[in-house]
C-alpha positions as CSV (number, residue, x, y, z in Angstrom):
1,X,-7.0,-14.6,10.5
2,X,-3.6,-15.9,9.3
3,X,-0.7,-13.5,9.3
4,X,-0.4,-13.5,5.5
5,X,-4.1,-12.9,5.0
6,X,-4.0,-10.1,7.6
7,X,-1.1,-8.4,5.9
8,X,-2.8,-8.7,2.5
9,X,-5.9,-7.2,4.0
10,X,-3.9,-4.3,5.5
11,X,-2.4,-3.7,2.0
12,X,-5.8,-3.7,0.4
13,X,-7.2,-1.2,3.0
14,X,-4.3,1.1,2.6
15,X,-4.5,1.1,-1.2
16,X,-8.2,1.9,-1.0
17,X,-7.5,4.7,1.5
18,X,-4.9,6.2,-0.8
19,X,-7.2,5.8,-3.8
20,X,-10.1,7.5,-2.0
21,X,-8.3,10.2,0.0
22,X,-5.2,10.9,-2.2
23,X,-6.1,10.1,-5.8
24,X,-3.3,12.3,-7.0
25,X,-0.8,9.9,-5.2
26,X,-2.8,6.8,-6.2
27,X,-2.3,7.4,-9.9
28,X,1.4,7.1,-9.4
29,X,1.2,3.7,-7.5
30,X,0.3,1.7,-10.6
31,X,-2.2,-0.3,-8.6
32,X,-5.3,-2.1,-9.6
33,X,-7.6,-4.6,-7.9
34,X,-6.0,-7.3,-10.1
35,X,-2.6,-6.5,-8.8
36,X,-3.2,-8.2,-5.4
37,X,-5.6,-10.9,-6.4
38,X,-4.2,-12.7,-9.4
39,X,-1.4,-15.1,-9.3
40,X,1.1,-13.6,-11.7
41,X,3.7,-16.2,-11.1
42,X,5.7,-14.1,-8.7
43,X,6.4,-15.6,-5.3
44,X,4.4,-13.9,-2.6
45,X,5.8,-14.6,0.8
46,X,5.3,-13.0,4.1
47,X,8.5,-11.0,4.0
48,X,7.8,-9.5,0.5
49,X,4.2,-8.7,1.5
50,X,5.3,-7.0,4.7
51,X,8.0,-5.1,2.8
52,X,5.3,-3.9,0.3
53,X,3.0,-2.8,3.1
54,X,5.9,-0.9,4.8
55,X,6.8,0.7,1.4
56,X,3.2,1.9,0.9
57,X,3.1,3.4,4.4
58,X,6.4,5.2,3.7
59,X,5.2,6.6,0.4
60,X,2.1,7.9,2.0
61,X,4.0,9.4,5.0
62,X,6.5,11.2,2.8
63,X,3.7,12.5,0.6
64,X,1.9,13.9,3.6
65,X,5.1,15.5,4.8
66,X,5.7,17.1,1.4
67,X,2.2,18.5,1.1
68,X,2.2,19.8,4.7
69,X,-0.6,17.5,5.7
70,X,1.4,16.4,8.7
71,X,4.3,18.0,10.5
72,X,7.7,16.4,10.7
73,X,8.2,14.8,14.1
């Protein structure tokens, strides 16, 4: 699998995980299946996709900390 495709797959899986397990957080992400599949004219390069993945991970991590789901390390 190409790195770009692998990163896109990770993003999709993480978004589905948030949608399923944390719907109260998901509603604030403004995501939809169309968001990641349609060409909206925006340049999608590896750096921007990795940044987006890191941002999603950070949002989820901070949410879990705030809700006491995980402890601060």
